[in-house]
C-alpha positions as CSV (number, residue, x, y, z in Angstrom):
1,X,91.8,161.0,79.4
2,X,92.8,163.1,82.4
3,X,96.5,163.9,82.6
4,X,98.8,165.8,84.9
5,X,101.1,168.4,84.0
6,X,103.4,167.1,86.6
7,X,105.5,163.9,86.3
8,X,103.9,161.2,88.7
9,X,106.3,158.5,89.8
10,X,105.2,154.9,90.2
11,X,105.9,155.1,93.8
12,X,103.2,157.9,94.0
13,X,100.9,155.8,92.2
14,X,101.6,152.9,94.5
15,X,101.0,155.3,97.4
16,X,97.7,156.6,95.8
17,X,96.3,153.1,95.5
18,X,97.8,151.9,99.0
19,X,96.1,154.9,100.9
20,X,92.8,154.8,99.2
21,X,92.6,150.8,99.3
22,X,89.5,150.6,101.4
23,X,87.8,153.2,99.5
24,X,88.5,151.6,96.0
25,X,87.4,148.3,97.2
26,X,84.2,149.7,98.6
27,X,83.3,151.5,95.4
28,X,84.8,149.2,92.7
29,X,84.9,145.6,94.6
30,X,87.5,143.3,93.0
31,X,87.6,144.7,89.4
32,X,89.0,148.2,89.3
33,X,87.4,149.2,86.1
34,X,84.2,150.4,84.6
35,X,81.3,148.4,83.4
36,X,79.4,147.9,80.2
37,X,75.7,148.4,80.5
38,X,74.5,146.9,77.4
39,X,70.8,146.7,78.2
40,X,70.6,149.4,80.9
41,X,69.1,147.2,83.5
42,X,72.4,145.6,84.7
43,X,73.5,146.0,88.3
44,X,77.1,147.6,88.6
45,X,78.6,144.1,89.5
46,X,76.8,142.6,86.3
47,X,78.1,145.5,84.1
48,X,81.7,145.2,85.3
49,X,81.7,141.3,84.7
50,X,80.0,141.8,81.5
51,X,82.6,144.4,80.3
52,X,85.5,141.9,81.4
53,X,83.8,139.0,79.5
54,X,83.3,141.1,76.3
55,X,86.8,142.3,76.2
56,X,88.2,138.8,77.1
57,X,86.1,137.2,74.3
58,X,88.0,139.6,71.8
59,X,91.2,137.7,73.0
60,X,89.9,134.4,71.4
61,X,91.7,132.6,74.2
62,X,92.2,128.9,74.1
63,X,91.8,126.9,77.2
64,X,95.1,127.1,79.2
65,X,96.5,130.1,77.5
66,X,98.9,132.3,79.3
67,X,97.9,135.8,80.0
68,X,99.9,138.8,81.3
69,X,97.4,141.1,83.2
70,X,99.1,144.6,83.2
71,X,97.6,146.8,86.0
72,X,95.8,143.9,87.7
73,X,94.6,145.7,90.7
74,X,92.8,143.3,93.1
75,X,93.1,140.5,90.7
76,X,89.5,140.4,89.6
77,X,90.0,139.9,85.9
78,X,93.2,137.6,86.6
79,X,90.8,135.4,88.6
80,X,88.1,135.5,85.9
81,X,90.6,134.5,83.3
82,X,91.9,131.6,85.5
83,X,88.6,130.3,86.8
84,X,86.5,130.6,83.5
85,X,89.1,130.1,80.8
86,X,91.7,127.9,82.7
87,X,94.3,130.5,81.8
88,X,97.8,130.8,83.5
89,X,97.9,134.5,84.6
90,X,100.9,136.7,85.6
91,X,99.3,139.8,87.2
92,X,101.3,143.2,87.5
93,X,100.3,145.7,90.2
94,X,102.0,148.6,91.7
95,X,100.0,148.4,95.1
96,X,101.1,146.0,97.8
97,X,97.7,146.2,99.3
98,X,96.1,145.3,96.0
99,X,98.5,142.4,95.7
100,X,97.8,141.1,99.1
101,X,94.1,141.2,98.6
102,X,94.5,139.5,95.2
103,X,96.5,136.8,96.9
104,X,93.8,136.2,99.6
105,X,91.2,134.9,97.3
106,X,91.6,131.3,96.0
107,X,91.0,130.3,92.3
108,X,89.4,127.0,91.2
109,X,91.3,126.3,88.0
110,X,94.1,127.7,86.0
111,X,96.9,129.5,87.7
112,X,97.5,133.2,88.8
113,X,100.7,134.8,90.1
114,X,100.8,138.4,91.2
115,X,103.8,140.7,91.1
116,X,104.1,144.1,92.8
117,X,106.3,145.9,90.3
118,X,106.3,148.3,87.5
119,X,105.8,146.3,84.4
120,X,107.3,149.1,82.2
121,X,110.8,148.5,84.0
122,X,111.1,144.8,84.4
123,X,114.3,144.2,82.4
124,X,112.6,141.6,80.0
125,X,113.8,141.0,76.7
126,X,112.4,143.5,74.1
127,X,109.2,141.9,72.7
128,X,108.6,139.4,75.5
129,X,105.4,139.8,77.5
130,X,106.5,137.9,80.5
131,X,109.8,136.0,81.5
132,X,109.8,132.3,80.8
133,X,108.2,130.0,82.1
134,X,105.6,132.7,82.1
135,X,105.7,133.5,78.5
136,X,102.3,134.7,77.6
137,X,100.2,134.0,74.7
138,X,98.3,137.3,75.2
139,X,98.8,140.6,77.0
140,X,95.7,142.0,78.7
141,X,94.8,145.3,80.0
142,X,91.3,147.2,80.2
143,X,93.1,150.5,81.0
144,X,96.7,150.1,81.5
145,X,97.7,152.1,78.5
146,X,96.1,155.2,80.1
147,X,98.5,154.9,83.0
148,X,101.6,155.0,81.1
149,X,101.1,158.5,79.4
150,X,104.0,160.7,80.4
151,X,106.4,157.7,81.2
152,X,108.5,158.3,78.2
153,X,107.7,154.9,77.0
154,X,105.2,153.9,74.4
155,X,101.9,152.9,76.0
156,X,101.4,150.2,73.5
157,X,104.7,148.4,73.9
158,X,103.7,146.0,76.6
159,X,100.7,145.1,74.5
160,X,102.8,143.3,71.8
161,X,102.1,139.7,71.6
162,X,104.4,136.8,70.5
163,X,103.3,137.2,66.8
164,X,104.5,141.0,67.1
165,X,101.2,142.5,66.8
166,X,99.8,144.7,69.6
167,X,96.2,144.4,70.8
168,X,94.8,147.2,72.8
169,X,91.5,147.3,74.6
170,X,90.0,150.8,74.7
171,X,87.1,151.7,76.9
172,X,85.0,154.8,76.9
173,X,82.6,156.1,79.5
174,X,80.0,156.8,77.0
175,X,80.4,154.3,74.2
176,X,80.7,150.6,73.6
177,X,84.2,149.0,74.2
178,X,86.5,148.7,71.2
179,X,89.3,146.6,70.1
180,X,92.2,148.0,68.2
181,X,95.1,146.0,66.6
182,X,98.3,147.8,65.9
183,X,101.3,146.7,63.9
């Protein structure tokens, strides 16, 4: 993981994503994360969707489940969860431009709400994923924990689900994705 020797504020992170908005959309599209080339002949778009679907599969979601998407970016995975799993999704991003883009794309089923705010400082009751009526069955993030380093807050805390267990999704550039469960 790349880390900075300097403290980076959430407003600086938001400014970064807002100022590079067109660049990131041109490179990443609506999913701001890596792909999983299982066979090696997938296009970038196929690999990105494949990674999302592999990781989502580990969640064992039931139709209509509530999911909190931490670091939702342009909402690509939030929409995937809603459209293909009929999930109710609450997506958090620090970037107003990402939120605006996410809200501009309709969904066909499920429900998605996007918030432009720092999830780590949301005044939610400890152990809650999202404030009712958006209580989530499952937290989700493909890379959010890497962006909390240096915040003074445990990167796994927002990953705690209602059963009290934490579920992390870790993706490496050179390896297959791995799911980690922590007590």
